[in-house]
C-alpha positions as a printed NumPy array, in Angstrom:
array([[  0.051,  -0.125,   0.154],
       [  1.144,   3.558,  -0.684],
       [  1.729,   6.476,   1.832],
       [ -1.141,   8.318,   0.272],
       [ -3.542,   5.111,   2.118],
       [ -2.471,   6.291,   5.408],
       [ -2.227,   9.791,   5.082],
       [ -5.438,  10.394,   7.125],
       [ -4.182,   8.445,   9.718],
       [ -0.78 ,  10.084,   9.746],
       [ -2.47 ,  13.504,  10.033],
       [ -4.4  ,  12.106,  13.025],
       [ -2.092,  11.191,  15.263],
       [  0.431,  13.451,  14.582],
       [ -2.095,  16.013,  15.254],
       [ -2.94 ,  13.474,  18.91 ],
       [  0.739,  14.183,  19.268],
       [  0.884,  17.913,  19.021],
       [ -1.769,  17.604,  21.73 ],
       [ -0.836,  18.862,  25.45 ],
       [ -0.511,  15.45 ,  27.225],
       [  1.211,  13.345,  30.379],
       [  3.539,  12.439,  28.113],
       [  4.228,  16.097,  26.44 ],
       [  4.1  ,  17.313,  30.09 ],
       [  6.9  ,  14.525,  30.702],
       [  9.319,  15.206,  27.922],
       [  9.116,  18.682,  28.3  ],
       [  9.727,  19.353,  31.557],
       [ 12.616,  17.125,  31.774],
       [ 13.908,  19.205,  28.9  ],
       [ 13.328,  22.504,  30.464],
       [ 15.078,  20.516,  34.245],
       [ 17.746,  18.831,  32.316],
       [ 18.378,  20.409,  28.832],
       [ 17.984,  18.029,  25.183],
       [ 19.464,  15.165,  25.316],
       [ 17.7  ,  14.033,  28.748],
       [ 14.434,  15.42 ,  26.84 ],
       [ 15.642,  13.05 ,  24.061],
       [ 15.942,  10.334,  26.505],
       [ 12.571,  10.183,  27.409],
       [ 11.287,  10.69 ,  24.226],
       [ 13.125,   7.893,  24.079],
       [ 11.292,   5.901,  26.828],
       [  7.79 ,   7.056,  25.648],
       [  8.608,   5.33 ,  22.504],
       [  9.824,   2.457,  23.509],
       [  6.684,   1.893,  25.88 ],
       [  4.06 ,   2.172,  23.034],
       [  6.316,  -0.762,  21.633],
       [  4.375,  -2.714,  24.715],
       [  1.112,  -1.365,  24.535],
       [  1.013,  -2.364,  20.525],
       [  1.961,  -5.962,  21.534],
       [ -0.826,  -5.703,  23.941],
       [ -2.894,  -5.23 ,  21.847],
       [ -1.851,  -7.382,  18.728],
       [ -1.43 , -10.12 ,  21.378],
       [ -5.78 ,  -9.065,  22.622],
       [ -4.416,  -8.528,  26.171],
       [ -5.663,  -5.173,  25.852],
       [ -9.067,  -5.781,  25.316],
       [ -8.918,  -8.35 ,  28.347],
       [ -7.704,  -5.629,  30.139],
       [-10.883,  -3.462,  29.204],
       [-12.893,  -6.436,  30.671],
       [-11.516,  -6.069,  33.684],
       [-12.129,  -2.668,  35.463],
       [-10.434,  -3.357,  38.427],
       [ -7.182,  -3.745,  37.132],
       [ -7.5  ,  -0.927,  34.991],
       [ -8.108,   1.154,  37.724],
       [ -5.639,   0.063,  39.258],
       [ -2.982,   1.039,  36.285],
       [ -5.055,   4.811,  36.472],
       [ -3.795,   4.505,  40.261],
       [ -0.44 ,   3.55 ,  39.717],
       [  0.225,   6.278,  36.457],
       [ -2.114,   8.68 ,  38.658],
       [  0.188,   8.814,  41.334],
       [  3.563,   8.101,  39.388],
       [  2.898,  10.953,  37.774],
       [  2.366,  13.382,  40.886],
       [  5.747,  12.144,  41.974],
       [  7.646,  13.482,  39.41 ],
       [  5.524,  16.182,  39.689],
       [  6.32 ,  17.187,  43.288],
       [ 10.527,  16.568,  42.467],
       [ 10.136,  18.779,  39.755],
       [  8.114,  21.059,  42.005],
       [ 10.786,  20.933,  44.683],
       [ 13.781,  20.919,  42.539],
       [ 16.461,  23.343,  43.613],
       [ 17.199,  26.411,  40.842],
       [ 20.001,  26.69 ,  39.212],
       [ 21.852,  29.393,  37.523],
       [ 22.343,  27.853,  34.166],
       [ 21.584,  24.474,  32.672],
       [ 24.385,  22.61 ,  33.828],
       [ 25.801,  19.833,  31.321],
       [ 28.385,  19.104,  33.35 ],
       [ 25.595,  17.704,  35.952],
       [ 23.31 ,  15.878,  33.673],
       [ 26.364,  14.527,  32.521],
       [ 27.315,  12.744,  35.905],
       [ 23.609,  11.843,  36.231],
       [ 22.459,   8.   ,  35.081],
       [ 21.333,   8.506,  31.673],
       [ 19.214,   5.93 ,  31.858],
       [ 17.002,   7.636,  34.638],
       [ 15.414,   9.437,  32.   ],
       [ 14.401,   6.523,  29.714],
       [ 12.932,   4.771,  32.111],
       [ 11.055,   8.298,  33.613],
       [  9.907,   8.239,  29.588],
       [  8.919,   4.6  ,  29.864],
       [  7.111,   3.992,  32.564],
       [  5.072,   7.558,  32.516],
       [  3.858,   5.926,  28.942],
       [  3.562,   2.039,  30.042],
       [  0.863,   3.137,  33.202],
       [ -0.77 ,   5.366,  31.06 ],
       [ -4.476,   4.461,  30.32 ],
       [ -5.085,   7.255,  27.78 ],
       [ -2.474,   5.112,  25.621],
       [ -4.002,   1.547,  25.868],
       [ -7.584,   3.53 ,  24.86 ],
       [ -5.881,   5.637,  22.152],
       [ -4.685,   1.742,  20.592],
       [ -7.55 ,   0.059,  21.153],
       [-10.475,   2.456,  20.299],
       [ -8.275,   4.078,  16.793],
       [ -6.427,   1.085,  14.867],
       [ -9.254,  -0.65 ,  14.449],
       [-10.784,   2.433,  12.58 ],
       [ -8.093,   1.734,  10.435],
       [ -7.947,  -1.634,   9.636],
       [ -9.46 ,  -2.928,   6.449],
       [-10.836,  -6.432,   6.847],
       [-11.887,  -7.077,   3.052],
       [ -7.332,  -6.924,   3.414],
       [ -7.029,  -9.718,   5.554],
       [ -3.63 , -10.095,   7.246],
       [ -5.222,  -8.465,  11.024],
       [ -1.59 ,  -8.61 ,  12.461],
       [  0.409,  -6.972,   9.652],
       [ -1.926,  -4.125,   9.558],
       [ -2.124,  -3.623,  13.376],
       [  1.49 ,  -3.609,  13.743],
       [  1.877,  -1.553,  10.219],
       [ -0.134,   1.291,  11.892],
       [  1.053,   0.761,  15.424],
       [  4.401,   1.36 ,  13.593],
       [  3.502,   5.066,  11.861],
       [  2.035,   5.906,  14.949],
       [  5.186,   5.167,  16.732],
       [  7.058,   7.293,  14.077],
       [  4.819,   9.813,  13.676],
       [  4.959,  10.68 ,  17.773],
       [  8.436,  10.091,  18.161],
       [  9.762,  12.625,  15.08 ],
       [  7.562,  15.483,  16.635],
       [  8.494,  14.459,  19.933],
       [ 12.004,  14.918,  19.079],
       [ 11.361,  18.348,  16.926],
       [  9.804,  19.86 ,  20.269],
       [ 12.476,  18.982,  23.029],
       [ 14.52 ,  20.749,  20.071],
       [ 12.609,  24.242,  20.481],
       [ 11.79 ,  24.024,  24.302],
       [ 15.541,  23.382,  24.485],
       [ 16.788,  25.964,  22.843],
       [ 14.395,  28.546,  25.312],
       [ 15.779,  26.527,  28.376],
       [ 18.91 ,  28.835,  28.374],
       [ 16.577,  31.946,  28.982],
       [ 14.37 ,  30.263,  31.515],
       [ 17.772,  28.75 ,  33.658],
       [ 19.132,  32.348,  33.541],
       [ 16.708,  33.958,  36.313],
       [ 16.028,  32.217,  39.222],
       [ 12.662,  33.391,  39.673],
       [ 11.604,  32.704,  35.588],
       [ 12.74 ,  29.432,  36.183],
       [ 11.053,  28.608,  39.145],
       [  7.571,  29.919,  37.924],
       [  8.34 ,  27.663,  34.823],
       [  9.251,  25.029,  37.042],
       [  5.872,  25.357,  39.132],
       [  3.365,  25.793,  36.333],
       [  5.283,  22.365,  34.639],
       [  4.46 ,  20.407,  37.942],
       [  0.983,  21.221,  38.494],
       [  0.318,  20.949,  34.434],
       [  1.494,  17.435,  35.596],
       [ -0.189,  16.98 ,  38.46 ],
       [ -3.444,  18.179,  37.   ],
       [ -2.492,  15.485,  33.51 ],
       [ -2.455,  12.823,  36.628],
       [ -5.623,  13.814,  37.923],
       [ -7.168,  13.888,  34.832],
       [ -5.79 ,   9.887,  34.244],
       [ -8.12 ,   9.155,  36.841],
       [-11.196,   9.589,  35.326],
       [-10.088,   8.35 ,  31.882],
       [-13.028,   6.088,  30.741],
       [-12.76 ,   2.57 ,  28.914],
       [-14.075,   2.53 ,  25.563]])
């Protein structure tokens, strides 16, 4: 199939990636606090988690999950609690004069990947996305349902990753101005922490399709 066939899906998932959500708040906050590399590593973790969601959808695990409200609710609570924890850390983080790249290099870089991975794995909205969105673009007459799911999931991962990486790049351009002023830095960080906490609460009200 040509790329034109998937164009509506590409435009949709790219547009969705541009909408503010828990994943965006997560990698943007890490970019502001620790720089471009930290933001990109967080995005890498988020992308890795998409593999888990796609696999669960293809294997039917997501369908089973939607039939088990208690399990789904547990994931909601765990995801919300994790985002609140990250929001608290951002809120309490001490200001810095300027972004200290040496300080970032000394931190375990895997920690940024883990933040993105865990945050997205525990995001029930991603589960709902794959469960409710992908079937709308599956063509039964073509068969190969697994292959179609994997193709659509791969396109979504690619579009989201390219979008997220681009956002990190432009956000990182502003980190110098943000971190050069303690008051400005404190305000921005606390706004990001508050928004992340709001999205954490919003996760608790996510509904099954």
